[in-house]
C-alpha positions in Angstrom: 1.6 -10.9 4.9 0.1 -7.8 6.0 -3.3 -9.1 7.8 -5.1 -5.3 7.6 -4.1 -5.4 4.4 -5.8 -8.9 3.3 -9.0 -7.4 5.5 -9.3 -3.9 3.4 -9.1 -5.8 0.1 -11.8 -8.5 1.3 -13.8 -5.5 1.9 -13.3 -3.5 -1.5 -10.9 -1.4 -0.7 -7.0 -1.6 -0.9 -3.6 -0.9 0.7 -0.5 0.3 -0.5 3.1 1.5 -0.2 3.2 3.8 -2.2 4.0 2.4 -5.2 3.3 -1.7 -4.3 0.0 -3.8 -3.2 1.2 -4.7 0.0 0.1 -7.9 -0.1 3.3 -8.3 -3.3 5.4 -6.9 -0.8 8.1 -9.7 0.3 9.4 -9.5 4.2 14.0 -8.9 4.0 13.6 -8.9 7.8 11.9 -8.9 10.9 10.0 -5.7 12.1 10.5 -4.7 8.8 8.8 -1.3 8.5 7.2 0.1 4.4 5.4 3.2 4.7 1.5 1.8 5.1 -1.6 3.7 2.8 -5.4 1.8 3.5 -8.6 2.5 2.0 -10.6 2.9 -1.1 -9.2 1.7 -4.4 -9.9 5.1 -5.6 -8.1 7.3 -2.6 -5.1 4.4 -2.7 -4.4 5.1 -6.6 -4.5 8.3 -6.1 -2.4 8.9 -3.6 0.1 6.1 -5.8 0.1 9.0 -8.2 0.7 11.5 -6.2 3.8 9.8 -5.2 4.7 8.8 -8.4 4.1 12.5 -10.1 6.3 13.7 -6.4 8.8 11.3 -6.6 11.3 13.3 -7.6 10.9 16.0 -6.0 
């Protein structure tokens, strides 16, 4: 579990890798790295929307 993601969500924000909620990710290896977007729900949802729109570019 990502401690930063937990704190941000407890404060009313959102933490995402651009597609999925950070707290829903299951690590597959030690020191696994993933993109990390955090902030207000509106801004993170906007990032996810942007990532989805430009995924195939």
